[in-house]
Each structure stands twice: as structure tokens, then as C-alpha cells.
C-alpha positions as CSV (number, residue, x, y, z in Angstrom):
1,M,49.7,-32.8,18.9
2,D,50.8,-29.2,19.4
3,V,53.9,-27.7,17.8
4,L,56.1,-28.1,20.9
5,G,54.8,-31.6,21.3
6,S,55.9,-32.4,17.8
7,V,59.4,-31.3,18.5
8,L,59.6,-33.0,21.9
9,N,58.3,-36.2,20.4
10,G,61.7,-36.7,18.7
11,P,64.2,-37.8,21.3
12,R,64.7,-41.6,21.1
13,A,67.6,-42.9,23.1
14,K,69.1,-46.2,21.8
15,D,71.5,-48.0,24.2
16,A,72.2,-44.7,25.8
17,F,75.2,-44.3,28.1
18,L,73.7,-44.3,31.6
19,L,75.4,-44.5,35.0
20,R,75.2,-43.6,38.6
21,L,78.1,-41.4,39.5
22,V,79.2,-41.7,43.1
23,M,82.0,-39.4,44.3
24,T,83.6,-38.2,47.5
25,S,85.2,-34.7,47.8
26,P,87.4,-33.4,46.4
27,W,86.6,-34.4,42.8
28,S,86.3,-33.1,39.2
29,L,86.0,-34.7,35.8
30,R,86.6,-33.1,32.4
31,I,84.0,-34.3,29.9
32,E,85.1,-34.5,26.3
33,D,82.6,-37.0,25.0
34,E,81.1,-34.6,22.4
35,A,77.6,-36.1,23.2
36,P,74.9,-34.0,21.5
37,L,72.8,-34.0,24.7
38,T,73.4,-35.1,28.3
39,V,71.0,-35.2,31.2
40,M,72.4,-35.0,34.7
41,V,70.2,-35.5,37.8
42,T,71.7,-34.6,41.2
43,V,70.6,-37.0,43.8
44,S,72.8,-35.8,46.7
45,G,75.6,-33.4,47.2
46,T,76.4,-30.2,45.2
47,T,78.0,-30.2,41.8
48,T,79.2,-27.4,39.6
49,I,79.2,-27.6,35.8
50,R,81.9,-25.4,34.2
51,F,82.6,-24.6,30.6
52,D,86.0,-23.4,29.4
53,D,84.7,-19.9,28.6
54,G,83.6,-19.4,32.2
55,E,79.9,-20.3,32.0
56,E,78.9,-22.4,34.9
57,A,76.0,-23.5,37.1
58,T,75.7,-25.2,40.4
59,V,73.2,-28.1,40.7
60,R,71.8,-29.3,44.0
61,P,69.8,-32.3,45.1
62,G,66.6,-32.6,43.0
63,D,68.1,-30.5,40.2
64,V,68.3,-31.6,36.5
65,A,70.9,-30.2,34.2
66,I,70.7,-30.6,30.4
67,I,73.9,-30.0,28.6
68,R,74.0,-29.6,24.8
69,G,77.3,-30.7,23.2
70,P,79.8,-30.8,21.8
71,D,81.8,-28.3,23.9
72,P,83.9,-29.8,26.6
73,Y,83.1,-29.0,30.2
74,A,84.0,-30.0,33.8
75,V,81.8,-31.3,36.6
76,G,82.7,-31.6,40.2
77,D,83.2,-29.7,43.5
78,V,86.7,-28.4,42.8
79,C,88.1,-26.5,39.8
80,A,91.0,-28.7,38.8
81,A,89.8,-31.9,36.9
82,T,91.7,-35.1,37.8
83,A,90.3,-37.3,35.0
84,I,89.0,-37.1,31.5
85,I,85.9,-38.8,29.9
86,D,86.6,-39.1,26.1
87,R,84.2,-39.4,23.2
88,H,84.0,-43.2,23.7
89,Q,82.9,-42.7,27.3
90,H,86.3,-44.1,28.5
91,C,87.8,-42.5,31.6
92,T,91.5,-41.9,31.8
93,S,93.9,-39.9,34.0
94,F,95.6,-36.9,32.4
95,D,98.6,-39.0,31.7
96,G,96.5,-41.5,29.7
97,A,96.1,-44.3,32.3
98,S,92.7,-46.1,32.2
99,L,90.5,-45.6,35.3
100,V,87.6,-47.7,34.1
101,D,88.2,-50.8,36.2
102,E,89.6,-48.8,39.2
103,M,86.4,-46.7,39.5
104,C,83.8,-49.4,38.7
105,L,81.4,-49.7,41.7
106,G,79.0,-52.3,40.2
107,V,76.1,-52.3,37.7
108,R,76.1,-48.9,36.1
109,S,77.7,-47.4,39.1
110,W,81.1,-45.6,38.9
111,G,83.1,-43.3,41.0
112,N,85.9,-42.9,43.6
113,S,83.9,-44.2,46.6
114,K,80.9,-46.4,47.2
115,D,79.9,-44.2,50.1
116,G,80.5,-40.9,48.3
117,E,78.4,-38.0,49.4
118,S,77.9,-36.8,45.9
119,V,75.5,-38.9,43.8
120,S,74.3,-38.1,40.2
121,L,72.5,-39.9,37.5
122,V,74.0,-39.3,34.1
123,G,72.5,-40.2,30.7
124,S,74.0,-39.2,27.3
125,Y,72.6,-39.5,23.9
126,G,75.2,-41.1,21.7
127,V,74.5,-39.7,18.3
128,A,72.9,-36.6,16.9
129,G,70.2,-38.6,15.1
130,E,68.7,-39.6,18.5
131,V,67.7,-36.0,19.2
132,P,66.1,-33.9,16.4
133,A,68.3,-31.1,15.1
134,R,65.5,-28.6,15.5
135,L,65.3,-29.4,19.2
136,L,69.0,-29.1,19.6
137,A,69.0,-25.8,17.8
138,A,66.3,-24.5,20.2
139,L,68.3,-25.2,23.3
140,P,71.0,-23.2,25.1
141,R,74.3,-24.9,26.0
142,L,73.2,-25.4,29.6
143,I,69.8,-25.7,31.3
144,T,69.3,-26.3,35.0
145,M,65.8,-27.0,36.5
146,S,64.6,-27.9,39.9
147,N,62.6,-31.1,39.8
148,N,62.1,-32.1,43.4
149,N,59.9,-35.1,44.0
150,N,59.6,-35.9,40.3
151,P,58.4,-39.5,40.1
152,L,60.3,-40.1,36.9
153,I,63.6,-39.2,38.6
154,S,62.8,-41.5,41.4
155,L,62.0,-44.3,39.0
156,L,65.2,-43.7,37.0
157,S,67.2,-43.8,40.2
158,A,65.6,-47.1,41.2
159,E,66.1,-48.7,37.8
160,I,69.6,-47.6,36.9
161,E,71.3,-50.2,39.1
162,R,69.0,-53.1,38.1
163,D,70.3,-55.8,35.8
164,A,67.1,-57.4,34.5
165,P,66.0,-58.6,31.0
166,G,65.2,-55.6,28.8
167,Q,66.7,-53.2,31.2
168,E,68.5,-51.1,28.5
169,V,65.2,-50.4,26.8
170,V,63.5,-49.5,30.1
171,L,66.4,-47.1,30.9
172,D,66.4,-45.6,27.4
173,R,62.7,-44.7,27.6
174,L,63.1,-43.3,31.2
175,L,65.9,-41.1,30.0
176,D,63.7,-39.8,27.2
177,L,60.8,-39.1,29.6
178,V,63.1,-37.2,32.1
179,L,64.5,-35.1,29.2
180,I,61.1,-34.4,27.7
181,D,59.5,-33.6,31.1
182,T,62.3,-31.2,32.0
183,L,62.3,-29.4,28.7
184,R,58.6,-29.0,28.7
185,S,58.9,-27.3,32.1
186,W,61.7,-25.1,30.8
187,F,60.0,-24.0,27.6
188,S,57.0,-23.0,29.7
189,R,59.0,-20.4,31.6
190,P,58.9,-16.8,30.3
191,E,62.6,-16.5,31.0
192,S,63.5,-19.6,29.0
193,D,64.2,-17.5,25.9
194,G,63.1,-20.3,23.7
195,P,62.8,-20.0,19.9
196,K,60.2,-17.7,18.4
197,W,58.1,-20.6,17.1
198,I,57.3,-21.5,20.7
199,A,55.7,-18.2,21.4
200,A,54.1,-18.0,17.9
201,E,52.0,-21.1,18.6
202,S,49.7,-19.0,20.8
203,D,48.9,-16.6,17.9
204,P,45.5,-17.6,16.4
205,V,46.7,-17.2,12.8
206,V,50.3,-18.3,12.9
207,G,49.6,-21.0,15.4
208,R,47.1,-22.5,13.0
209,A,49.6,-22.4,10.2
210,L,52.3,-24.0,12.3
211,S,49.8,-26.8,13.3
212,L,49.0,-27.5,9.7
213,I,52.7,-27.7,8.8
214,H,53.6,-29.9,11.7
215,H,50.6,-32.3,11.4
216,N,50.5,-32.5,7.6
217,P,54.1,-32.0,6.2
218,E,53.3,-34.3,3.3
219,Q,50.7,-31.9,1.9
220,P,51.9,-29.7,-1.1
221,W,51.5,-26.5,0.9
222,T,51.9,-23.0,-0.6
223,V,51.6,-19.8,1.3
224,A,48.2,-19.2,-0.4
225,D,47.0,-22.7,0.8
226,L,48.0,-22.0,4.4
227,A,46.5,-18.5,4.3
228,G,43.2,-19.9,3.0
229,Q,43.2,-22.4,5.9
230,C,43.9,-19.6,8.3
231,S,41.2,-17.2,6.8
232,V,43.7,-14.4,6.0
233,S,45.3,-13.1,2.9
234,R,48.5,-14.5,1.5
235,A,50.4,-11.3,2.2
236,A,49.0,-11.0,5.8
237,L,50.1,-14.6,6.6
238,A,53.5,-14.2,5.1
239,R,54.2,-10.9,7.0
240,R,52.7,-12.2,10.3
241,F,54.5,-15.5,10.1
242,A,57.9,-14.0,9.4
243,D,57.5,-11.4,12.2
244,L,56.5,-14.0,14.9
245,V,58.5,-17.1,13.8
246,G,61.6,-15.3,12.4
247,E,61.5,-16.9,8.9
248,P,59.0,-17.1,6.0
249,P,56.4,-19.9,6.0
250,M,58.0,-21.9,3.1
251,A,61.5,-21.7,4.7
252,Y,60.0,-23.0,8.0
253,L,58.1,-25.8,6.1
254,T,61.3,-26.9,4.3
255,N,63.3,-27.0,7.6
256,W,60.6,-28.9,9.3
257,R,60.3,-31.4,6.5
258,L,64.1,-32.0,6.5
259,S,64.2,-32.3,10.3
260,M,61.5,-35.0,10.0
261,A,63.5,-36.6,7.2
262,A,66.6,-36.7,9.3
263,D,64.7,-38.4,12.1
264,L,63.3,-41.0,9.8
265,L,66.7,-41.6,8.2
266,A,68.1,-42.4,11.7
267,G,65.6,-45.2,12.0
268,D,65.9,-48.7,10.5
269,G,64.6,-49.8,7.2
270,A,62.9,-46.7,5.7
271,T,63.8,-46.2,2.0
272,L,64.6,-42.8,0.6
273,D,61.4,-42.9,-1.5
274,S,59.2,-43.7,1.6
275,V,60.9,-40.9,3.6
276,A,60.4,-38.5,0.8
277,R,56.7,-39.2,0.5
278,Q,56.2,-38.9,4.3
279,V,57.7,-35.5,4.4
280,G,56.2,-34.0,1.3
281,Y,58.6,-34.6,-1.5
282,S,57.6,-36.3,-4.7
283,S,60.7,-38.5,-5.0
284,A,63.9,-39.5,-3.4
285,F,65.7,-37.3,-5.9
286,A,63.6,-34.2,-4.8
287,L,64.3,-35.0,-1.2
288,S,68.0,-35.5,-1.9
289,T,68.3,-32.2,-3.7
290,A,66.6,-30.2,-0.9
291,F,68.5,-32.1,1.8
292,K,71.9,-31.5,0.3
293,R,71.1,-27.8,-0.5
294,V,70.1,-27.0,3.1
295,R,72.3,-29.4,5.1
296,G,75.3,-29.7,2.8
297,I,75.1,-33.5,2.8
298,S,73.1,-36.1,0.9
299,P,70.5,-38.2,2.8
300,R,72.5,-41.4,2.0
301,D,75.7,-39.9,3.4
302,Y,73.8,-38.5,6.4
303,R,72.5,-42.0,7.2
304,R,76.0,-43.5,6.7
305,S,77.4,-40.9,9.1
306,L,75.0,-42.0,11.8
307,A,76.1,-45.6,11.4
308,S,79.8,-44.8,11.7
């Protein structure tokens, strides 16, 4: 698996919030759900996404928007929002009255009109642990991509209104695939302005070092070890790595190990000792020390925060 693939392998929706949004003009919603990542697919109509500081983008049929939280934003075809979506995915009017029942249109369908001309598919990742922190850090606040005729989108559109056994799992995986496919296309664009490590992967020396780190984080790497594997001197690797990636090899290794540890901690059943061994630390104590130093929170408290 390449370096980008290692990062994109992380998203794992679990009981994600998914709905088919059907609206008739004029309409606008203020989104204050603080979701770490939201995917919005425009099926029909034209919708504008607006942030409070003025950043905005218009999405048209076939477009996919990826929105990185937690900043609030508005979606709709007019500027003035008429309802609010809160952090629990509850919809209320600005005076606090619930609109959940009033706007329910059936299985995972919601809006102000069954025949609304504006239709979007919306999927939100509920907690940060479902999306690796390193991926979130690599993304701008808003990405829009044209994905006309993407079969994944057609499949998501067909499945989102079904109410069959195991449907939540099917929709979670489809949401992951739409996200990954869209981000893969975005990262491949020169104008994407992705993180330095994306471009560094094509370098024969640094790309090799990145591959070793990503595929074998459990190894007790030193700069000298990596340099030997890359057939260059320790000083040459350190200098080239820092220039292309933006941080020294050992700092990158530490951040990658802790990102992997955070993903494993978000799963079920893994002990701190087993997580530590998988990501290259000799003990739970060594992992805890590094995790708290870099992230400001212990692994145990991080796991508890995901469950709250």
C-alpha cells in the first residue's frame, strides 16, 4: 500500500448520520453539528455552502462537497437560514421549536417538500476517531469535486432510502468509499495543495523512507536505519526528508505511530499493550508517555473521550 493509500485506509464510518435532503426553494439551513467530516452529494438543484467568514462554494448536480468541521456553515439557495442543525443532528427553528417530525419525508429522507427540486445526499462522520487525525489535518475546510456518473454515488442514492437488514453497515461502507474515491481524485490534482508528504512520495529516496515507515511502524527505526535502506547517508536522508516532507524523519515517524495508535484506540477490544506493540512502542507506558507529550492527553482518556 502506498503512503496516500495508508492514510485513506483510515475512514471507518460507524452508524453514520445519513439522509436524503429534499428541499424546495427558497431554503437554507445553518449547520452547527461540529461533525469532523461531512460528505454532501448534489443529485439535483444548485446549493451554496457558506461559512461565516465569507468562504463559499456552489455545488451542482453530480458534485461532491467534503466539509471538514467543526466550523458552522450554511447550506441552501438563499442567504438567510431558517433552521439550525445542532451537534446531535436535531433540527430546530431559530426560536427553538423542533422541526424533526414536521420535515420527515420517510426512510432517511428529510426536507420541506417531497417534490423539492433540490436533492442532496448527506453523510456525516460522528466522532473524530472515525477519520484519522492525519487525514483531517491534510484537508482544507471545504473541497468540491465534480463526480458525474460515478457508480458509487448512484449506488449510495439507490441504497439510502432502503430499509433492509444490515442496511446501516452497507451505507457506512458506501459513505467511506465515496469519501475515499473523492479524496483520491482531489489529492491527484496539482492545484489540490495537499500536504508535502503527498508530493514527497514520488521522490526515490524520501518515497522509499515513507513507505518503510508506513508499512513497518513497529520496527525500531533510526535515521541511520532508514538511510541504509534507502542507500544514502544519514545526513543526506535527514536533509532531503525535512526539505520535502516539512519535518524530520523521526518526528514524522512519531506522528504516524501516534495517528495509528489513535485509530486502534477507537476500535473495540485492543489493549494498550497490544496497541503499543503494533505501532512500535515497547510498552503501554512508553506509548502513553509519547501520546500525552504530543497530543496532550493520555491514551486512556482519549479512548474515554470517544465513548462519551
